C-alpha positions as CSV (number, residue, x, y, z in Angstrom):
1,M,0.0,0.0,0.0
2,L,2.8,2.4,0.8
3,R,5.2,1.0,-1.8
4,P,4.3,3.5,-4.5
5,L,4.8,6.4,-2.1
6,E,8.1,5.0,-0.9
7,A,9.3,4.5,-4.5
8,R,8.4,8.1,-5.3
9,E,9.6,9.9,-2.1
10,P,10.9,7.7,0.8
11,A,11.4,10.8,3.0
12,L,7.7,11.2,3.3
13,L,7.4,8.0,5.4
14,D,10.1,9.0,7.9
15,P,8.5,10.9,10.9
16,F,11.9,12.4,11.8
17,L,12.4,14.1,8.4
18,G,10.8,17.4,7.3
19,S,8.8,17.8,4.1
20,G,12.0,18.7,2.3
21,G,13.9,15.6,3.4
22,E,16.0,17.5,6.0
23,A,16.3,16.1,9.6
24,L,14.1,17.5,12.2
25,G,15.7,19.6,14.9
26,V,15.2,19.4,18.6
27,I,12.0,21.5,18.5
28,G,10.4,19.3,15.9
29,I,11.2,16.1,17.8
30,A,10.0,17.6,21.0
31,S,6.8,18.6,19.3
32,L,6.2,15.0,18.0
33,L,6.7,13.7,21.6
34,A,4.5,16.3,23.2
35,W,1.7,15.5,20.7
36,G,2.0,11.8,21.1
37,L,2.2,11.8,24.9
38,G,-0.5,14.4,25.3
39,Y,-3.2,12.4,23.5
40,P,-4.1,10.1,26.4
41,G,-4.9,13.2,28.5
42,Q,-7.7,14.3,26.2
43,P,-11.2,14.4,27.9
44,H,-12.8,11.7,25.7
45,I,-9.9,9.3,26.5
46,L,-10.0,10.1,30.2
47,A,-13.8,9.4,30.3
48,R,-13.0,5.8,29.2
49,F,-10.6,5.4,32.1
50,M,-13.1,6.9,34.6
51,A,-15.8,4.5,33.3
52,I,-13.9,1.4,34.5
53,R,-15.4,0.3,37.8
54,S,-12.8,-2.3,38.7
55,A,-9.6,-4.0,37.5
56,D,-11.7,-7.0,36.4
57,E,-13.2,-4.9,33.6
58,M,-9.8,-4.0,32.0
59,P,-9.7,-6.9,29.5
60,A,-13.2,-6.0,28.1
61,R,-12.2,-2.3,27.9
62,R,-9.1,-3.2,26.1
63,A,-11.1,-5.0,23.5
64,V,-13.2,-1.9,22.9
65,S,-10.5,0.7,23.0
66,P,-6.7,0.2,23.0
67,W,-6.3,3.5,24.9
68,A,-8.5,2.2,27.8
69,G,-5.9,-0.1,29.2
């Protein structure tokens, strides 16, 4: 599925390269980490955690949402 894109421009598939193919700096990498680590703190994700009544419900919640456990 990604082979045509990779054949045309492999730099587009590397998250640590900018759109021009240059390496990201410290600010760019920090931004990627902040975005990725900040996602579980979103209200709609936290509501899934708060809806769990006990540890016994964790396997069922994991089946519904990978972020819930």
